[in-house]
N, C-alpha and C positions, 0 to 999 in steps of 0.2 A: 504493499499500500504505499501511494504517495506520501512524505510531509512537505510541505512546503511551509509551512508555519503552526500554530496552536489550532487554526479555525480549519473549518470542513474541508475539503475536495472534491478535485472530481464533478462526475454530471449532479450527486447531491448539492455538490457549494455551488453550483448554477444551479438549481430549482429554488434555493434560497430566494436567489434575486427573482423571480419571479412570482411576486408578490402583486398585489390588487392593485399597485401601481405599477407594475414590470413597464404596460405600452408609453410612458412618459419617456423611454430611453431607445424608443425607436420605432415607428410606424407597423412594424412587421416584427413576426419573431426571429426572423435572421438577424436584423438589426440592432434588437435587443441583447441578441446573443454576442456580436461584434462589437456592443458598446461594454461587454466586461469582459471580453476577452482583448482588451485593450495592448500594444505594442509593448508597455512595461511593464506585462504580466511576467511573472517567473516563468521560466519555457518549462520545469516542471509540473507547473499548474494545468498547462495548456495541454502536455502530453496525460494527466492523470482525466480529462476530459475528456480527452479520446480513447485511452483505454475503458474508462466504463461505456462509453458509446458504444464500444463493439462489441463490448461482454453484454449490453443489453438487446445487440440486435441479432443475439441468439435467441431470444424471448418472442414469441407472436404479436404481430403488431397491435391488437388490441389490449394485449397485455403490457407494454410499455404505455400505453396510451394512457390505462387504468392507474399504474404506478405514476405517472407522471404529474393528472389531475391530484391524485391522493397525497402527495406531497408538495403542490405550488396552490395559486390563489386564481389560476388561468381559467378554471371552469371547463364544463363540457364543449365548450365554441372553440378552444384553441386549435381541435384537430378536424376543423370544418373548412381548412380554406379558407376563404374571403379575409379579411382583414389580415388576418394571422401569418396566412400564406401556408400555414401547416395543412397535410390531408392525411397525416397516417403518423401512427408513432416512429417505424421503420424510416420513412421518410425524415423524421424529423431528427434522428438517431445518426443518417445518411450525411444530412446540413451540418451536424455539431461536427462529424467527423472531417468533411471535409473545411470546415471553419477554421480547427486546427491543422489540420494540414497546410492550407494556406499560411496560416501564422507562423509554422515554423518555415515553410520555404521561404517568407516574406521577412523574416528576421536571421534568416540565413544560420541556424541553430546549427554549432557543430557538438558532434558527439553524444546528440540525442537520437535513440533510436526510435521514432511512433510505433514501432511495433513491440516493443517490449512492454513487459508489465512494469508498472509505475512504484516497484517497492519491495518491501521483504517478505512479505507475505499476504497471500489473499483469505487465510482464517479457515480453512480447510479442516482442520483439529479442533476448529470449535463451533462446527456445522449444528450439531444438536442442539448446542447452547444458544444458538442465534434463531433453531427452529422454536423452541421452547422459549426464546420472548415474546417473537413473532405471536406463537398461539396464546400469551398473558396478554396481549396487548387489546383485551376483550372492545377495548371501544372501539379500535379499528375496524372497520366492515368486513364480513367474512370472504367476499368476494377479492377485497385488496389482502386479508391476510392470507389467503389463497394464493394470489400471484406471487406475494414476498417469497412464499413459503417453495413454489417453483422458481424463483431466481437464487435462492439458495444453490440445487442444484445445477441450474441451466448458467448460471455467472458464478459468483460467488459469494460464501458468508458474509465476507466483508462486506460487499455492495449491497446485498440484501438487509444488513440490520443497517447501512448509510439511511437506507431507503425508506426504512421503517421509525428511524427517528423525525427524518422529513415527513413522514405519513402522520407521525405522532404532535406533532409542533404544530400541523397543519390543523388537526382534530383538536389540539389546546385550545389554538387560537380562534377557530371556526365555533366550535361548538362548547368551548368550556371542559371540555375532557380533563380529567386529573391524575395525578400520580399520585402512589402513600410513598412513604418514604423509602421503604423498604425495596419498592419495585425499582425506583431511582437509583438507590444504591446499585441493584443487580446489574442495571445499565451501566452504569459509571463503572464496575466492576469488569463487563465483559469491552467495555471501550478500551480502558488500559488494558485487557489484551490483548486487543489490534491494536497497539500502540500510538492508539488515536492521542492527537493535539488536545489539550486542555479545556478546548472550546465546541468540541464537536457534540458530545455527549452533554456536554450545559448548554447545548440549545432547547432541552424540552428542559430543563431547571423550575423554567417558570411555572410548571404543572403539577407540583407537587404540591399536595395539599398541608397543608401547617396545620390542621385541625386535629 
């Protein structure tokens, strides 16, 4: 897994930028993505986005769409074409891969192979633990938890766990879903085992019920 700093990375980092006001950064989805993939970005961060997008290409297009919508505030119209310019989950991942390839070529990055996995481990040894946390997130819709479990097997446990955190954060923001302190502690422990930076799991800390 890639580490550029203490925050999220890869496609899940980009998803966090697609909040309710995402269209202020561009008239279409590709323009908004380009806004965040600015030329001063760390090359490793771009490679991480590309790596995740390639993994997500292994999933059915409808599954990619469901996971994207669960982890962003873009709504179901995002994949309807029209103003967003996005017609399917597969097409959107292809677009992100192309944007990353253009970035790497434009910035003449030396010594970076965009086909390489971006880091230490994809968390295969923690697949069961990730599946258990997916099952425990009862406030996430059943179909999304099914899609996340599919992502564990077809992509990586690391990516599935980060997508779970995105879905949790959106459920907390949009529906007031909460976490018990014990539940959050388990997420922190798993994030530590996956070598995440300090603020990856911290993104759902606001959901902890203090009562």
